[in-house]
C-alpha positions as CSV (number, residue, x, y, z in Angstrom):
1,M,-5.2,27.1,47.9
2,A,-4.4,24.0,50.0
3,K,-7.0,22.0,48.1
4,E,-5.5,23.0,44.8
5,L,-2.1,21.9,46.0
6,E,-3.6,18.6,47.3
7,N,-5.1,17.9,43.9
8,K,-1.8,18.8,42.2
9,A,0.0,16.4,44.5
10,K,-2.5,13.6,43.7
11,E,-1.9,14.2,39.9
12,A,1.8,14.0,40.4
13,F,1.4,10.8,42.4
14,L,-0.6,9.2,39.6
15,D,2.2,10.3,37.2
16,D,4.7,8.5,39.4
17,D,6.4,11.8,40.2
18,F,6.6,11.1,43.9
19,A,9.1,13.8,44.7
20,L,6.8,16.5,43.3
21,A,3.8,14.9,45.1
22,A,5.7,15.1,48.4
23,D,6.6,18.8,47.8
24,C,3.0,19.7,47.0
25,Y,1.7,18.0,50.1
26,S,4.3,19.9,52.1
27,E,3.1,23.2,50.7
28,A,-0.5,22.2,51.4
29,I,0.4,21.3,55.0
30,N,2.0,24.7,55.5
31,L,-1.4,26.2,54.6
32,D,-3.6,23.6,56.4
33,P,-1.4,22.1,59.2
34,S,-4.3,20.4,61.0
35,N,-5.4,18.3,58.1
36,P,-4.5,14.6,58.9
37,L,-5.2,13.4,55.4
38,L,-2.4,15.5,54.0
39,Y,0.1,13.9,56.4
40,A,-1.2,10.4,55.6
41,D,-0.9,11.1,51.8
42,R,2.5,12.6,52.1
43,A,3.5,9.5,54.1
44,Q,2.6,7.4,51.1
45,A,4.7,9.6,48.8
46,H,7.6,9.1,51.2
47,I,7.1,5.4,51.1
48,K,7.4,5.4,47.3
49,L,10.6,7.5,47.7
50,Q,11.9,5.0,50.2
51,N,12.0,7.8,52.9
52,F,10.6,5.4,55.4
53,T,11.5,7.2,58.6
54,E,9.8,10.4,57.2
55,A,6.8,8.3,56.4
56,V,6.6,7.0,59.9
57,S,6.8,10.6,61.3
58,D,4.0,11.8,59.0
59,A,1.8,8.8,59.8
60,N,2.3,9.5,63.6
61,K,1.3,13.1,63.0
62,A,-1.9,12.0,61.1
63,I,-2.7,9.6,63.9
64,Q,-2.3,12.3,66.5
65,L,-4.7,14.6,64.6
66,S,-7.2,11.8,63.8
67,P,-6.8,8.7,65.9
68,S,-9.4,6.7,63.9
69,L,-7.8,7.4,60.5
70,A,-7.3,3.8,59.2
71,K,-5.0,4.7,56.3
72,A,-2.6,6.5,58.6
73,Y,-2.0,3.2,60.5
74,L,-1.6,1.4,57.2
75,R,1.1,3.9,56.1
76,K,2.9,3.5,59.4
77,G,2.7,-0.3,59.3
78,T,4.0,-0.4,55.7
79,A,6.9,1.9,56.5
80,C,7.8,0.1,59.7
81,I,7.9,-3.2,57.8
82,K,10.4,-1.7,55.3
83,L,12.5,-0.6,58.3
84,E,12.2,-4.1,59.7
85,E,10.3,-2.7,62.7
86,Y,8.0,-5.6,62.7
87,Q,6.6,-5.4,66.2
88,T,5.8,-1.7,65.8
89,A,4.3,-2.4,62.4
90,K,2.1,-5.2,63.8
91,V,0.7,-3.0,66.6
92,A,-0.1,-0.2,64.1
93,L,-1.7,-2.5,61.6
94,Q,-3.8,-4.2,64.3
95,T,-5.1,-0.8,65.5
96,G,-5.9,0.2,61.9
97,A,-7.7,-3.0,61.2
98,S,-10.0,-2.3,64.1
99,F,-11.1,0.9,62.3
100,A,-11.3,-0.8,58.8
101,P,-12.2,-4.5,59.5
102,D,-13.1,-5.1,55.8
103,D,-9.8,-4.0,54.4
104,S,-7.8,-7.1,53.5
105,R,-4.6,-5.2,53.3
106,F,-4.3,-5.1,57.1
107,T,-4.8,-8.9,57.4
108,K,-2.1,-9.6,54.8
109,L,0.4,-7.2,56.3
110,I,-0.2,-8.5,59.8
111,Q,0.5,-12.1,58.5
112,D,3.7,-10.8,56.9
113,C,4.8,-9.3,60.3
114,D,4.2,-12.6,62.1
115,R,6.4,-14.3,59.5
116,Y,9.1,-11.8,59.7
117,I,9.1,-11.8,63.5
118,A,9.4,-15.6,63.6
119,E,12.3,-15.4,61.0
120,S,14.1,-12.7,63.0
121,N,13.8,-14.8,66.2
122,D,15.2,-17.8,64.5
123,L,18.1,-15.9,63.0
124,A,18.9,-14.2,66.3
125,S,19.1,-17.5,68.1
126,T,21.5,-19.0,65.6
127,L,23.7,-16.1,64.6
128,L,24.1,-13.8,67.5
129,P,27.5,-14.3,69.2
130,R,28.5,-13.6,72.8
131,V,31.8,-11.9,73.1
132,P,33.5,-10.5,76.2
133,T,33.9,-6.7,76.4
134,T,35.3,-4.1,78.8
135,P,33.7,-3.7,82.2
136,A,30.0,-2.6,82.3
137,G,30.7,0.9,83.2
138,N,33.1,1.7,80.4
139,G,31.0,3.3,77.7
140,S,32.0,4.1,74.2
141,H,31.7,7.4,72.5
142,S,31.4,8.4,68.9
143,T,30.3,11.2,66.6
144,D,27.4,10.3,64.4
145,R,27.7,10.0,60.6
146,S,25.0,11.0,58.2
147,I,23.1,8.2,56.5
148,D,24.1,7.5,52.9
149,S,23.3,3.8,52.7
150,T,20.7,2.6,50.2
151,K,17.3,1.5,51.3
152,E,16.0,-1.9,50.3
153,A,13.7,-2.0,47.2
154,E,10.0,-2.2,48.0
155,R,8.9,-5.9,47.9
156,D,5.5,-5.4,46.2
157,S,6.0,-2.3,44.1
158,S,7.2,-1.8,40.5
159,V,8.6,1.6,41.3
160,P,12.3,1.8,40.4
161,Q,14.7,1.8,43.3
162,I,16.1,5.2,44.4
163,N,19.6,4.8,45.6
164,E,20.2,8.2,47.1
165,V,18.0,10.3,49.2
166,A,18.8,14.0,49.8
167,T,19.1,14.9,53.4
168,T,18.6,18.2,55.0
169,R,21.8,19.9,56.1
170,P,21.9,19.6,59.9
171,K,21.8,22.9,61.9
172,F,23.0,21.3,65.1
173,R,26.0,19.1,66.0
174,H,25.1,15.8,67.6
175,E,27.0,12.9,69.2
176,Y,26.4,9.9,71.4
177,Y,27.9,7.6,74.0
178,Q,26.6,4.3,75.4
179,R,26.3,2.2,78.5
180,P,25.3,-1.4,78.6
181,E,21.7,-0.5,79.3
182,E,21.3,2.8,77.3
183,V,22.6,5.1,74.6
184,V,22.7,8.8,75.3
185,V,22.3,11.1,72.2
186,T,23.2,14.7,72.6
187,I,22.0,17.4,70.2
188,F,23.8,20.7,70.8
189,A,20.8,23.0,70.3
190,K,21.1,26.1,72.6
191,G,18.2,28.0,74.1
192,I,15.5,25.9,72.6
193,P,12.2,25.8,74.6
194,A,11.0,22.4,75.6
195,D,7.7,22.8,73.7
196,D,9.6,23.3,70.5
197,V,11.3,19.8,70.7
198,I,9.3,16.7,69.6
199,V,10.9,13.3,69.8
200,D,9.2,10.1,68.5
201,F,10.4,6.6,69.3
202,G,9.7,3.4,67.5
203,E,11.0,-0.1,68.0
204,Q,14.2,0.8,66.1
205,I,13.5,4.4,65.1
206,M,14.2,7.8,66.6
207,S,12.7,11.0,65.0
208,V,13.6,14.4,66.3
209,T,12.0,17.7,65.2
210,I,13.1,21.0,66.6
211,A,11.3,24.2,65.7
212,V,13.8,27.0,64.8
213,P,12.4,30.5,64.6
214,G,12.7,32.0,61.1
215,Q,14.0,28.8,59.6
216,E,12.9,25.4,58.4
217,P,12.5,23.0,61.4
218,Y,15.5,20.9,62.2
219,R,14.7,17.2,61.6
220,Y,16.9,14.3,62.6
221,Q,15.5,10.9,61.8
222,Q,17.5,7.8,62.3
223,R,17.1,4.0,62.0
224,L,19.0,2.9,65.0
225,F,21.7,0.3,65.3
226,G,19.7,-1.8,67.7
227,K,16.2,-2.0,69.1
228,I,15.0,0.2,72.0
229,V,12.2,0.2,74.5
230,P,10.2,3.4,73.6
231,D,8.3,3.6,76.9
232,K,11.6,3.8,78.8
233,C,13.3,6.4,76.6
234,R,13.6,9.9,78.1
235,V,14.2,13.4,76.7
236,L,15.7,16.2,78.6
237,V,15.8,19.8,77.2
238,L,18.5,21.9,78.8
239,S,19.6,25.5,78.0
240,T,22.6,24.3,76.0
241,K,21.5,21.0,74.5
242,V,18.9,18.3,74.1
243,E,19.7,15.0,75.7
244,I,17.9,11.8,74.5
245,R,18.4,8.6,76.5
246,L,17.5,5.5,74.5
247,A,16.8,2.4,76.6
248,K,18.3,-0.6,74.9
249,A,16.1,-3.6,74.4
250,E,19.1,-5.9,74.7
251,A,22.6,-5.4,76.1
252,L,24.3,-5.0,72.8
253,N,27.4,-3.1,71.9
254,W,26.4,-0.4,69.4
255,T,29.3,0.1,67.0
256,S,27.5,3.1,65.5
257,L,24.3,5.0,66.1
258,E,22.7,4.2,62.8
259,Y,21.7,0.7,61.6
260,S,24.0,-1.3,59.3
261,K,23.0,-4.7,57.9
262,H,26.7,-5.4,57.4
263,V,27.6,-5.3,61.1
264,L,26.7,-8.2,63.4
265,P,25.6,-7.1,66.9
266,Q,27.7,-8.2,69.8
267,K,26.3,-9.0,73.3
268,I,27.9,-7.4,76.3
269,N,29.1,-9.6,79.1
270,A,29.3,-7.3,82.2
271,L,32.5,-8.0,84.2
272,T,31.7,-5.7,87.1
273,N,28.6,-4.7,88.9
274,Q,29.6,-1.1,89.8
275,P,28.9,1.3,86.9
276,E,31.5,3.9,86.0
277,R,31.2,7.1,84.2
278,P,31.6,6.7,80.4
279,S,35.0,7.5,79.0
280,Y,35.5,9.9,76.0
281,P,38.3,8.8,73.7
282,S,40.2,11.5,71.9
283,S,43.0,11.7,69.3
284,K,44.6,14.7,70.9
285,P,47.7,14.2,73.1
286,R,45.9,15.8,76.1
287,T,42.3,14.8,76.8
288,K,39.7,16.8,78.6
289,D,38.0,15.6,81.7
290,W,34.5,15.6,80.2
291,D,32.8,14.4,83.4
292,K,34.2,17.4,85.2
293,L,33.2,19.7,82.3
294,E,29.7,18.4,82.3
295,A,29.3,18.8,86.0
296,L,30.6,22.3,85.8
297,M,28.1,23.2,83.0
298,K,25.2,21.8,85.0
299,K,26.4,23.8,88.1
300,E,26.6,27.0,86.1
301,E,23.1,26.4,84.6
302,K,21.7,25.8,88.1
303,E,23.4,28.8,89.6
304,E,22.7,31.1,86.7
305,K,21.2,34.3,88.1
306,L,18.2,35.8,86.2
307,D,16.1,38.9,86.8
308,G,12.6,39.9,86.1
309,D,10.6,38.0,83.5
310,A,13.5,35.8,82.6
311,A,13.7,34.5,86.2
312,L,9.9,34.0,86.3
313,N,9.9,32.2,82.9
314,K,12.8,29.9,84.1
315,L,10.8,29.1,87.3
316,F,7.7,28.1,85.2
317,R,9.9,26.2,82.8
318,D,11.6,24.2,85.6
319,I,8.2,23.4,87.1
320,Y,6.8,22.2,83.8
321,Q,9.9,20.1,82.9
322,N,9.8,18.3,86.3
323,A,6.0,17.8,86.3
324,D,4.1,14.7,85.5
325,E,1.6,14.4,82.7
326,D,-1.4,15.6,84.8
327,M,0.4,18.6,86.2
328,R,1.4,19.6,82.6
329,R,-2.1,19.3,81.4
330,A,-3.4,21.3,84.3
331,M,-0.8,24.1,83.7
332,S,-1.6,24.3,80.0
333,K,-5.4,24.3,80.4
334,S,-5.5,26.8,83.3
335,F,-3.1,29.2,81.5
336,L,-4.9,29.1,78.2
337,E,-8.5,29.2,79.5
338,S,-7.8,32.0,81.9
339,N,-6.0,34.2,79.4
340,G,-2.8,33.9,81.2
341,T,-4.1,35.0,84.6
342,V,-4.2,31.5,86.4
343,L,-1.6,28.8,86.5
344,S,-2.6,25.6,88.3
345,T,-0.8,22.3,88.8
346,D,-3.9,20.4,90.1
347,W,-5.6,18.6,87.3
348,K,-8.4,17.3,89.6
349,E,-9.3,20.9,90.3
350,V,-9.2,22.3,86.7
351,G,-9.8,19.2,84.6
352,S,-13.6,19.1,84.9
353,K,-14.4,22.7,84.5
354,K,-13.5,25.9,82.6
355,V,-10.9,28.0,84.3
356,E,-12.2,31.6,84.6
357,S,-9.9,34.6,84.2
358,S,-8.7,36.1,87.4
359,P,-6.9,39.4,86.8
360,P,-4.7,40.9,89.6
361,E,-6.3,43.2,92.1
362,G,-6.8,46.7,90.7
363,L,-6.8,45.5,87.1
364,E,-9.7,44.8,84.7
365,L,-10.0,42.0,82.1
366,K,-10.8,43.3,78.6
367,K,-11.7,41.3,75.5
368,W,-10.2,42.8,72.4
369,E,-12.3,42.9,69.2
370,Y,-10.6,42.4,65.9
């Protein structure tokens, strides 16, 4: 069935019906979610539809499933160029070229990236103004708006430009505030397990996917106002919200969360060295003390009393959230291989061998036959 849908998608693509092709690939992925070729091909359909952030997300998934799939890197590089993410595009294309050294498309696109990077540096050095702002600690706060701007037409494609792209109605409210060194995005998703939240970062892209039981996954993909440092970005999943901290590549004042080619970035001149808590402007006559409210919520979460399995699950979840990568790998491997009877945080102990089941005293391990 998945193969039939894939063939139908390819036929639609050849007929320039890219929306139908993307839909067919989506149905095929639901039936065969571990097939990297489906994600890479759907990324190409998204590129034709000018859904570039979705294309990057699909390419990342294909690379995750098959790290040597050259065309996944080609799709990612192409989409990132359209999003003016030239550094990210160049890295992806160079990696893809190592798997397909005879493919001249990689060489051409890498040369394009070098040219665009040089042009961007020249433009930034001549046009970027320096303007004084409020003290370094005074952050700004805003509620995000949905993207309705038109994407630029593809440079080397004869496909007609699509001016409007349908967006999925958001299930969760989100907002952001900023400091000179970071932007904090809050998605008010309550009771979401950390394993159900996936956040991908690019040079100027943030892609959030939250699995929602019984519903379509919540997806929030944004081309950001300014560039970020992906390795320094952090994600914190709490019981009432998902907090994403974006590390700014430059000390720029973000006038919105999403990118706008009509707004010129402004550099921040810090007037004080002591950071203060961000302020939350409000149109109401009486404003709330948001800092106090946030502190109260964190205190309630910390002091929340749970019983039985809920308390045990919270303990394991807290250990997992605060663990480093090796501890998380050790916990996942030991729990799965031992059929839920062993939970280890020592990767050196469990990483090189299979973890045998160890049922509690007085109990016997049984294998169920289906």
